[in-house]
KOLLO-907702 format. One record per residue: residue number from 1; x, y, z of N, C-alpha, C in turn. Coordinates in Angstrom, 3 decimals, always signed. Layout:
<rs>
[r NUM, [X, Y, Z], [X, Y, Z], [X, Y, Z]]
...
</rs>
This chain:
<rs>
[r 1, [-3.899, -14.826, -16.857], [-4.263, -13.747, -15.869], [-5.800, -13.894, -15.718]]
[r 2, [-6.401, -13.933, -14.548], [-7.741, -13.850, -14.291], [-8.413, -12.450, -14.421]]
[r 3, [-9.671, -12.101, -14.302], [-10.282, -10.909, -14.198], [-10.216, -10.494, -12.679]]
[r 4, [-9.794, -11.213, -11.831], [-9.764, -11.021, -10.410], [-8.406, -10.185, -9.933]]
[r 5, [-7.571, -10.311, -10.715], [-6.162, -9.900, -10.185], [-6.139, -8.360, -10.420]]
[r 6, [-5.407, -7.735, -9.369], [-5.066, -6.391, -9.343], [-4.079, -6.050, -10.420]]
[r 7, [-4.316, -4.892, -11.265], [-3.295, -4.325, -11.866], [-2.381, -3.787, -11.136]]
[r 8, [-1.053, -3.584, -11.699], [-0.016, -3.120, -10.866], [-0.029, -1.708, -10.399]]
[r 9, [-1.050, -0.859, -11.027], [-1.403, +0.537, -10.707], [-2.761, +0.758, -10.360]]
[r 10, [-3.551, -0.241, -9.921], [-4.863, -0.201, -9.398], [-5.037, +1.156, -8.499]]
[r 11, [-4.391, +1.055, -7.472], [-4.580, +2.013, -6.534], [-4.418, +3.737, -7.133]]
[r 12, [-3.424, +3.838, -7.916], [-3.297, +4.992, -8.656], [-4.445, +5.408, -9.503]]
[r 13, [-5.016, +4.530, -10.326], [-5.899, +4.659, -11.221], [-7.299, +4.891, -10.392]]
[r 14, [-7.435, +4.209, -9.232], [-8.601, +4.370, -8.704], [-8.701, +5.733, -8.026]]
[r 15, [-7.515, +6.150, -7.355], [-7.383, +7.761, -6.934], [-7.673, +8.837, -7.957]]
[r 16, [-7.027, +8.300, -9.217], [-7.202, +9.526, -10.250], [-8.702, +9.598, -10.593]]
[r 17, [-9.472, +8.420, -10.395], [-10.919, +8.388, -10.894], [-11.531, +9.297, -9.859]]
[r 18, [-11.107, +9.256, -8.695], [-11.776, +10.116, -7.569], [-11.379, +11.621, -7.522]]
[r 19, [-10.316, +11.828, -8.256], [-9.886, +13.269, -8.070], [-10.726, +14.300, -8.635]]
[r 20, [-10.909, +15.368, -7.779], [-12.069, +16.196, -7.994], [-11.520, +17.313, -9.055]]
[r 21, [-10.145, +17.409, -9.069], [-9.645, +18.594, -9.919], [-8.127, +18.464, -10.444]]
[r 22, [-7.755, +19.304, -11.253], [-6.489, +19.114, -11.833], [-5.383, +18.965, -10.407]]
[r 23, [-5.608, +19.715, -9.320], [-4.573, +19.795, -8.372], [-4.806, +18.489, -7.700]]
[r 24, [-5.731, +18.077, -7.485], [-5.692, +16.468, -6.896], [-5.022, +15.517, -7.575]]
[r 25, [-5.383, +15.608, -8.985], [-4.853, +14.755, -10.112], [-3.240, +14.615, -9.942]]
[r 26, [-2.522, +15.874, -9.923], [-1.121, +16.119, -9.739], [-0.574, +15.497, -8.664]]
[r 27, [-1.378, +15.794, -7.271], [-0.991, +15.155, -6.050], [-0.877, +13.749, -6.189]]
[r 28, [-2.128, +13.097, -6.638], [-2.028, +11.503, -6.890], [-0.812, +11.086, -7.691]]
[r 29, [-0.709, +11.834, -8.670], [+0.441, +11.339, -9.952], [+1.708, +11.569, -9.097]]
[r 30, [+2.045, +12.740, -8.366], [+3.253, +12.736, -7.792], [+3.434, +11.656, -6.596]]
[r 31, [+2.374, +11.322, -5.803], [+2.710, +10.354, -4.729], [+2.971, +9.184, -5.634]]
[r 32, [+2.334, +8.478, -6.409], [+2.687, +7.312, -7.283], [+3.987, +7.271, -8.205]]
[r 33, [+4.495, +8.408, -8.421], [+5.694, +8.521, -9.073], [+6.849, +8.098, -8.061]]
[r 34, [+6.594, +8.237, -6.870], [+7.463, +8.067, -5.610], [+7.309, +6.705, -5.013]]
[r 35, [+6.068, +6.174, -5.364], [+6.027, +4.767, -4.604], [+5.632, +3.546, -5.660]]
[r 36, [+6.040, +2.497, -5.479], [+5.874, +1.406, -6.327], [+5.136, +0.322, -5.393]]
[r 37, [+3.951, -0.009, -5.610], [+3.083, -0.939, -4.834], [+3.726, -2.408, -5.305]]
[r 38, [+3.786, -2.974, -4.293], [+4.264, -4.598, -4.662], [+3.458, -5.615, -3.821]]
[r 39, [+2.558, -5.237, -3.073], [+1.647, -6.285, -2.349], [+0.248, -5.569, -2.330]]
[r 40, [-0.839, -6.076, -2.514], [-2.226, -5.735, -2.494], [-3.131, -6.712, -1.406]]
[r 41, [-4.111, -6.169, -0.780], [-4.941, -6.941, -0.142], [-6.432, -6.349, -0.027]]
[r 42, [-7.195, -7.360, +0.208], [-8.629, -6.973, +0.375], [-9.000, -7.612, +1.570]]
[r 43, [-8.314, -7.888, +2.595], [-8.674, -8.695, +3.836], [-9.236, -7.699, +4.781]]
[r 44, [-9.043, -6.527, +4.941], [-9.750, -5.699, +5.767], [-9.770, -4.132, +5.018]]
[r 45, [-10.571, -4.436, +3.811], [-10.614, -3.278, +3.009], [-9.426, -3.273, +1.998]]
[r 46, [-9.633, -2.445, +0.998], [-8.416, -2.374, -0.107], [-7.299, -1.542, +0.563]]
[r 47, [-6.108, -2.311, +0.462], [-4.958, -1.956, +1.017], [-3.876, -2.263, +0.141]]
[r 48, [-2.565, -1.600, +0.298], [-1.477, -1.782, -0.497], [-0.364, -1.782, +0.297]]
[r 49, [+0.860, -2.376, +0.033], [+2.287, -1.891, +0.705], [+3.110, -1.515, -0.797]]
[r 50, [+3.759, -0.579, -0.383], [+4.482, +0.165, -1.426], [+5.923, +0.537, -0.994]]
[r 51, [+6.931, +0.431, -1.861], [+8.320, +0.908, -1.722], [+8.633, +2.222, -2.179]]
[r 52, [+9.025, +3.091, -1.184], [+9.155, +4.529, -1.347], [+10.516, +4.861, -2.010]]
[r 53, [+10.514, +5.406, -3.029], [+11.859, +5.717, -3.811], [+12.738, +6.414, -3.086]]
[r 54, [+12.388, +7.539, -2.313], [+13.162, +8.606, -1.896], [+14.025, +8.154, -0.692]]
[r 55, [+13.681, +7.386, -0.035], [+14.440, +6.849, +1.040], [+14.505, +5.463, +1.376]]
[r 56, [+13.714, +4.593, +0.496], [+13.835, +3.129, +0.857], [+13.014, +2.498, +1.692]]
[r 57, [+11.868, +3.398, +2.387], [+10.920, +3.015, +3.465], [+9.877, +2.139, +2.525]]
[r 58, [+9.166, +1.569, +3.425], [+8.063, +0.492, +3.064], [+6.818, +1.076, +3.788]]
[r 59, [+5.847, +1.559, +2.867], [+4.622, +2.153, +3.535], [+3.399, +1.204, +3.196]]
[r 60, [+2.379, +1.442, +4.084], [+1.156, +0.658, +3.881], [+0.086, +1.726, +3.790]]
[r 61, [-0.857, +1.564, +2.893], [-1.810, +2.635, +2.611], [-3.234, +1.781, +2.638]]
[r 62, [-4.331, +2.459, +2.790], [-5.634, +1.756, +3.016], [-6.692, +2.754, +2.185]]
[r 63, [-7.886, +2.136, +1.962], [-8.736, +2.894, +1.257], [-9.546, +3.839, +2.485]]
[r 64, [-10.018, +4.822, +2.217], [-10.558, +5.386, +0.817], [-9.298, +6.425, +0.485]]
[r 65, [-8.609, +7.001, +1.266], [-7.572, +7.801, +0.855], [-6.236, +7.182, +0.965]]
[r 66, [-6.031, +6.415, -0.317], [-4.776, +5.627, -0.389], [-3.332, +6.451, -0.163]]
[r 67, [-3.318, +7.651, -0.589], [-2.267, +8.279, -0.629], [-1.925, +9.105, +0.677]]
[r 68, [-3.111, +9.775, +1.485], [-3.034, +10.172, +2.641], [-2.844, +9.141, +3.751]]
[r 69, [-3.230, +7.989, +3.583], [-3.213, +6.963, +4.733], [-1.824, +6.317, +4.997]]
[r 70, [-0.940, +6.541, +3.903], [+0.233, +5.827, +3.632], [+1.114, +5.973, +5.067]]
[r 71, [+1.450, +4.969, +5.964], [+2.328, +4.994, +6.930], [+3.462, +4.094, +6.878]]
[r 72, [+4.565, +4.700, +7.226], [+5.661, +3.729, +7.067], [+5.812, +2.564, +7.944]]
[r 73, [+5.907, +1.570, +7.416], [+5.975, +0.169, +8.457], [+7.162, -0.337, +8.502]]
[r 74, [+8.249, -0.029, +7.714], [+9.608, -0.470, +7.825], [+10.376, +0.723, +7.036]]
[r 75, [+11.681, +0.737, +7.587], [+12.664, +1.740, +7.026], [+13.497, +1.230, +5.882]]
[r 76, [+13.196, -0.326, +5.708], [+14.086, -0.871, +4.565], [+13.321, -2.088, +4.340]]
[r 77, [+13.670, -2.685, +3.142], [+13.044, -3.779, +2.630], [+13.540, -5.139, +3.534]]
[r 78, [+14.722, -5.060, +3.782], [+15.065, -6.188, +4.753], [+14.472, -6.248, +5.924]]
[r 79, [+14.012, -4.947, +6.557], [+13.310, -4.934, +7.832], [+12.011, -5.302, +7.525]]
[r 80, [+11.532, -5.050, +6.454], [+10.073, -5.278, +5.967], [+9.830, -6.710, +5.877]]
[r 81, [+10.680, -7.646, +5.219], [+10.622, -9.092, +5.087], [+10.646, -9.459, +6.564]]
[r 82, [+11.348, -9.106, +7.345], [+11.508, -9.538, +8.905], [+10.316, -9.469, +9.607]]
[r 83, [+9.746, -8.164, +9.230], [+8.219, -8.025, +10.021], [+7.118, -8.795, +9.238]]
[r 84, [+7.309, -8.968, +7.898], [+6.317, -9.636, +7.404], [+6.408, -11.224, +7.816]]
[r 85, [+7.589, -11.911, +7.834], [+7.653, -13.239, +8.262], [+7.283, -13.301, +9.568]]
[r 86, [+7.684, -12.300, +10.474], [+7.160, -12.415, +12.076], [+5.495, -12.347, +11.990]]
[r 87, [+5.084, -11.533, +11.156], [+3.458, -11.400, +11.406], [+2.791, -12.702, +10.984]]
[r 88, [+3.355, -13.462, +9.792], [+2.905, -14.635, +9.486], [+2.954, -15.569, +10.533]]
[r 89, [+4.063, -15.816, +11.156], [+4.288, -16.779, +12.129], [+3.528, -16.784, +13.415]]
[r 90, [+3.530, -15.334, +13.911], [+2.957, -14.934, +15.296], [+1.563, -14.692, +15.118]]
[r 91, [+0.976, -14.208, +14.098], [-0.384, -13.641, +13.934], [-0.571, -12.477, +14.879]]
[r 92, [+0.601, -11.593, +14.924], [+0.543, -10.589, +15.683], [-0.420, -9.659, +15.264]]
[r 93, [-0.689, -8.566, +16.231], [-1.797, -7.545, +15.885], [-1.288, -6.317, +15.202]]
[r 94, [-1.758, -5.446, +14.796], [-1.341, -4.344, +14.239], [-1.630, -4.228, +12.401]]
[r 95, [-1.032, -3.274, +11.991], [-1.316, -2.951, +10.589], [-0.958, -4.138, +9.707]]
[r 96, [+0.202, -4.906, +9.927], [+0.538, -5.932, +9.068], [-0.470, -7.195, +9.253]]
[r 97, [-0.827, -7.438, +10.344], [-1.888, -8.414, +10.731], [-3.146, -8.107, +9.905]]
[r 98, [-3.666, -6.834, +9.983], [-4.839, -6.635, +9.275], [-4.875, -6.788, +7.746]]
[r 99, [-3.646, -6.378, +7.356], [-3.234, -6.445, +5.905], [-3.178, -7.851, +5.420]]
[r 100, [-2.729, -8.875, +6.199], [-2.640, -10.358, +5.979], [-4.091, -11.061, +6.371]]
[r 101, [-4.926, -10.387, +6.898], [-6.297, -11.050, +7.442], [-6.182, -11.782, +8.661]]
[r 102, [-5.041, -11.606, +9.434], [-5.082, -12.138, +10.934], [-5.714, -11.190, +11.779]]
[r 103, [-7.066, -11.090, +11.737], [-7.700, -10.157, +12.542], [-8.040, -10.683, +14.013]]
</rs>
C-alpha cells in the first residue's frame, strides 16, 4: 500500500475533522453509517461514489460538503454499472464525466 491511496473512510474522517460541534459530528456519523463509499476521485476536486444502504441507491458527493452534496446518480448498482460503462465509452457530460476526469 502506498501513502497516496485513500483510506476507505477518508471522506468521513475529513468531515469529522471539520465538524464545529457535537451536533455536526452526529450528522456526519449518521450519514456515513448509511453510506458505503466504493470509488474516490480527485479529477475535479475530491469526490466519492457510495452505496446507500436504506434504498440501494448510488450517490456521488463532492467537496467541501461531502454529505450535503450527495446526489443520487443511480437507483441501483446494476444501473450504476451501466451508467459507468456508458460514461467511459462515450465521454459523456455530467457528474460521472467530471468524476472520471472526462471534462
